[in-house]
C-alpha positions as CSV (number, residue, x, y, z in Angstrom):
1,M,-59.3,-154.5,-109.4
2,P,-56.4,-155.4,-111.7
3,K,-55.2,-159.0,-111.8
4,V,-52.3,-159.6,-109.4
5,K,-49.1,-160.8,-111.2
6,Y,-47.0,-163.5,-109.6
7,Y,-43.3,-164.0,-110.2
8,D,-41.1,-167.0,-109.5
9,K,-39.9,-166.7,-105.9
10,S,-36.5,-168.1,-106.7
11,N,-36.0,-165.5,-109.4
12,I,-37.0,-162.7,-107.0
13,D,-34.6,-164.0,-104.4
14,R,-31.7,-164.2,-106.9
15,A,-32.5,-160.8,-108.3
16,V,-32.5,-159.2,-104.8
17,Q,-29.2,-160.9,-103.8
18,D,-27.5,-159.9,-107.1
19,V,-28.5,-156.2,-106.5
20,I,-27.5,-156.3,-102.8
21,N,-24.2,-157.9,-103.7
22,K,-23.7,-155.4,-106.5
23,V,-23.4,-158.2,-109.1
24,E,-26.3,-156.6,-111.1
25,S,-27.9,-153.2,-111.3
26,Y,-31.7,-152.9,-110.8
27,R,-32.2,-152.7,-114.6
28,S,-29.9,-155.6,-115.5
29,A,-31.5,-157.8,-112.8
30,E,-34.9,-156.9,-114.2
31,L,-33.9,-158.1,-117.6
32,K,-32.0,-161.2,-116.4
33,Y,-34.7,-162.6,-114.1
34,G,-37.9,-161.1,-115.5
35,V,-38.7,-159.4,-112.2
36,P,-39.8,-155.7,-112.3
37,K,-37.4,-153.1,-110.9
38,S,-40.1,-151.9,-108.5
39,T,-40.5,-155.4,-107.1
40,I,-36.8,-155.7,-106.5
41,E,-36.6,-152.3,-104.8
42,F,-39.6,-153.2,-102.6
43,K,-38.1,-156.5,-101.5
44,I,-34.8,-154.8,-100.6
45,K,-36.5,-152.0,-98.6
46,H,-39.0,-154.4,-96.9
47,P,-37.2,-157.7,-96.3
48,D,-39.7,-158.9,-93.7
49,H,-42.8,-158.3,-95.7
50,K,-44.8,-161.5,-96.2
51,N,-45.2,-162.9,-99.7
52,T,-48.8,-164.0,-99.6
53,C,-51.9,-161.9,-100.2
54,G,-54.6,-161.5,-97.6
55,P,-54.4,-161.6,-93.8
56,S,-51.7,-163.5,-92.0
57,P,-52.7,-167.0,-90.7
58,V,-54.2,-166.9,-87.2
59,L,-52.0,-169.9,-86.1
60,N,-48.2,-169.8,-86.4
61,E,-46.3,-172.4,-88.4
62,E,-45.5,-174.5,-85.3
63,E,-49.2,-174.6,-84.3
64,E,-50.3,-175.5,-87.7
65,M,-47.8,-178.3,-88.0
66,I,-49.2,-179.8,-84.7
67,L,-52.6,-179.8,-86.5
68,V,-51.1,-181.5,-89.5
69,Y,-49.5,-184.2,-87.4
70,W,-52.8,-184.7,-85.6
71,I,-54.8,-185.0,-88.8
72,L,-52.3,-187.5,-90.4
73,E,-51.9,-189.6,-87.3
74,T,-55.7,-189.9,-86.7
75,A,-56.2,-190.9,-90.4
76,R,-53.4,-193.5,-90.1
77,K,-55.1,-195.0,-87.1
78,R,-58.4,-195.0,-89.1
79,F,-60.1,-192.3,-87.1
80,P,-59.8,-189.5,-89.8
81,K,-61.1,-186.0,-89.0
82,K,-63.6,-184.0,-91.0
83,A,-63.5,-180.3,-91.7
84,N,-65.8,-179.6,-88.7
85,D,-63.4,-181.5,-86.4
86,L,-60.6,-179.2,-87.6
87,K,-62.7,-176.1,-87.0
88,S,-63.7,-177.3,-83.5
89,S,-60.1,-178.0,-82.6
90,V,-59.0,-174.5,-83.7
91,Q,-61.9,-173.0,-81.9
92,N,-61.0,-174.8,-78.6
93,F,-57.4,-173.7,-79.0
94,L,-58.3,-170.1,-79.5
95,N,-60.7,-170.2,-76.6
96,D,-57.8,-171.3,-74.4
97,H,-55.2,-169.1,-76.1
98,P,-57.0,-165.9,-77.1
99,R,-55.6,-163.8,-79.9
100,K,-57.0,-161.4,-82.5
101,N,-58.8,-163.0,-85.3
102,L,-61.7,-162.4,-87.7
103,F,-63.5,-165.7,-86.9
104,N,-67.0,-165.9,-85.6
105,N,-66.8,-166.9,-81.9
106,N,-63.2,-168.1,-82.5
107,R,-64.5,-170.7,-85.0
108,P,-62.9,-170.7,-88.5
109,G,-65.0,-171.0,-91.6
110,D,-64.7,-172.9,-94.8
111,G,-62.4,-170.2,-96.3
112,W,-59.8,-170.8,-93.5
113,V,-60.0,-174.6,-94.0
114,K,-59.4,-174.1,-97.8
115,A,-56.4,-171.8,-97.1
116,F,-55.1,-174.3,-94.5
117,L,-55.2,-177.2,-97.0
118,K,-53.5,-174.9,-99.6
119,R,-50.7,-174.2,-97.1
120,H,-50.4,-178.0,-96.4
121,P,-50.8,-179.8,-99.7
122,E,-49.9,-183.1,-98.0
123,I,-53.5,-183.2,-96.7
124,V,-56.5,-183.8,-99.0
125,E,-60.2,-184.4,-98.5
126,R,-61.3,-187.9,-99.4
127,S,-64.3,-190.2,-99.0
128,S,-63.7,-192.9,-96.5
129,E,-64.8,-196.5,-96.2
130,S,-66.1,-197.9,-92.9
131,V,-64.6,-201.0,-91.4
132,S,-65.5,-202.7,-88.1
133,A,-63.3,-202.4,-85.1
134,A,-62.7,-206.2,-85.3
135,S,-61.5,-206.0,-88.9
136,A,-59.3,-203.1,-88.1
137,R,-57.5,-205.2,-85.4
138,V,-56.7,-208.0,-87.8
139,S,-52.9,-208.2,-88.4
140,E,-50.7,-210.0,-90.9
141,K,-49.8,-212.4,-88.1
142,D,-53.5,-213.3,-87.6
143,I,-53.9,-213.9,-91.3
144,R,-50.8,-216.1,-91.6
145,L,-52.0,-218.1,-88.5
146,W,-55.4,-218.6,-90.1
147,F,-53.9,-220.1,-93.3
148,S,-51.5,-222.2,-91.3
149,E,-54.4,-223.7,-89.3
150,L,-56.4,-224.2,-92.4
151,E,-53.5,-226.1,-94.1
152,T,-53.1,-228.3,-91.0
153,Y,-56.8,-229.1,-91.0
154,I,-56.9,-229.9,-94.8
155,K,-53.9,-232.2,-94.5
156,G,-55.1,-233.8,-91.3
157,N,-58.4,-234.7,-92.9
158,D,-57.0,-235.8,-96.2
159,L,-58.7,-233.0,-98.2
160,E,-55.8,-231.9,-100.4
161,D,-57.9,-232.9,-103.5
162,V,-60.5,-230.2,-102.6
163,I,-58.2,-227.3,-103.0
164,S,-56.9,-228.7,-106.4
165,D,-60.5,-228.8,-107.8
166,P,-61.5,-225.3,-109.1
167,T,-65.2,-226.2,-108.8
168,R,-64.8,-226.6,-105.0
169,V,-62.7,-223.5,-104.2
170,Y,-64.8,-220.4,-103.5
171,N,-64.0,-216.9,-102.5
172,A,-66.8,-215.2,-100.5
173,D,-67.0,-211.6,-99.4
174,E,-69.6,-209.4,-97.8
175,T,-70.5,-205.7,-98.3
176,G,-72.5,-203.7,-95.8
177,F,-74.8,-200.9,-96.8
178,E,-75.9,-198.4,-94.2
179,V,-79.6,-197.6,-94.2
180,S,-78.8,-194.1,-92.9
181,P,-75.2,-193.5,-94.0
182,S,-73.2,-190.7,-92.7
183,T,-72.1,-188.0,-95.2
184,G,-69.1,-185.8,-95.7
185,K,-65.5,-186.2,-96.5
186,V,-62.5,-186.7,-94.2
187,F,-58.9,-185.6,-94.2
188,A,-56.2,-188.0,-95.3
189,K,-52.6,-188.0,-96.5
190,R,-52.2,-187.1,-100.1
191,G,-51.7,-190.2,-102.2
192,A,-53.2,-192.6,-99.7
193,K,-54.6,-195.6,-101.6
194,N,-57.5,-196.3,-99.3
195,V,-59.0,-194.2,-96.5
196,Y,-60.9,-196.1,-93.8
197,T,-63.0,-195.1,-90.8
198,I,-63.5,-197.5,-87.9
199,D,-67.2,-197.9,-87.1
200,R,-67.5,-196.9,-83.5
201,G,-70.5,-199.0,-82.9
202,A,-73.1,-196.3,-83.4
203,A,-76.7,-197.6,-83.6
204,K,-77.0,-197.8,-87.3
205,E,-78.9,-200.4,-89.4
206,N,-77.0,-202.2,-92.1
207,I,-78.0,-204.5,-94.9
208,T,-75.3,-207.0,-95.7
209,V,-74.9,-208.6,-99.1
210,I,-72.8,-211.7,-99.5
211,F,-71.4,-212.9,-102.8
212,A,-69.3,-216.1,-103.6
213,F,-67.3,-216.9,-106.7
214,S,-65.6,-220.2,-107.5
215,A,-62.1,-220.7,-109.1
216,N,-63.8,-221.8,-112.3
217,E,-65.8,-218.6,-112.5
218,E,-69.1,-219.9,-111.2
219,I,-71.3,-217.5,-109.1
220,G,-72.9,-218.7,-106.0
221,V,-76.4,-217.8,-104.9
222,P,-76.2,-214.2,-103.5
223,M,-77.6,-213.6,-100.0
224,I,-78.9,-210.5,-98.2
225,I,-78.8,-210.3,-94.4
226,Y,-81.4,-207.9,-92.9
227,P,-81.0,-206.3,-89.4
228,Y,-84.3,-207.6,-88.1
229,V,-85.0,-209.7,-85.1
230,R,-88.4,-210.5,-86.6
231,F,-88.4,-210.8,-90.3
232,P,-91.0,-208.5,-92.0
233,E,-93.4,-210.4,-94.2
234,K,-93.4,-207.8,-97.0
235,I,-89.6,-208.1,-97.4
236,A,-89.8,-211.9,-97.6
237,K,-92.5,-211.6,-100.3
238,S,-90.7,-208.9,-102.3
239,A,-87.2,-210.5,-102.3
240,N,-85.7,-211.9,-105.4
241,P,-86.6,-215.6,-105.5
242,E,-83.2,-216.5,-106.9
243,W,-81.4,-214.8,-103.9
244,G,-81.1,-216.1,-100.4
245,I,-82.3,-213.9,-97.5
246,G,-81.7,-214.0,-93.8
247,R,-81.6,-211.9,-90.7
248,S,-79.0,-211.1,-88.1
249,R,-79.2,-212.4,-84.6
250,S,-79.8,-208.9,-83.2
251,R,-80.1,-205.4,-84.6
252,K,-76.5,-204.8,-83.8
253,D,-75.2,-207.6,-86.0
254,G,-74.9,-206.0,-89.4
C-alpha cells in the first residue's frame, strides 16, 4: 500500500476557496498552495467528506467532550482514571445508547483509547503518586494556622533562640512504600506538574521510611516503620543497626 500523503489543511481550504471564488484556476491554485489539482477537485465535489483516515469515531464530538471533562475533573480532584475506567465508561454508555460499532461487547480496545488521546491532546497518561485522604484535605488555611500556632507557642515559651540555631532546626519527612503496589498509568491534564491519587483506604501494607535533616546539613538517624502488630524477630535481627525501626499501632497505620 503506498504511503498516504498529507497536505496542510489551511492550504487545502485556501486553495478550495480560491477556485470556488474564481480567484485562481485549478492549476494556479495547485502551484500556489502545493495541493494537487485532484485533491482540490475532490474537496469541491465532496465538501462533507471527513478528513481523517479510518472509521468515524463511535462517539460524537459532544459525547467525547463530556468524557474529556470527566477525565480532567476527576484528575483535578485526585481521583484520576485509568484506560480501563475509560473503556468501561464507554461500554456502559453504549449499552444504554446502542449504536453500530466494531467493539467487542461494546467495549473499546487499546486502539480506540490511543485514537481518543490523539483527538484530545490535552489529556496524557502519567504515573501518579498516592496521598492519604487526610493529606489531600489539608488546605493553605490549615498550613498557615499551624505556623501561627507554632509561632505563638515559641514566643510564649521563650524559645526564639531555638529557631535561630541551625543545629536545632530540622525538617523531617516520610515516604511510604507499598508492599504490593498497584500498577498502571492514569489520565491527567497535559503539563500537570504532579499527578496524585487519593488512597481510598484499601487493605494494603506499607513500609514507612522517615528522614530528618538539620539546617546545618546534619542527617538524623533514619527510621523504618513496619505494618506489624507483633514485630517479627527476623526483621529486628536483619535491620541496619544504625537505623531506627518501629511498628505502627495497627496494620492500617502505614
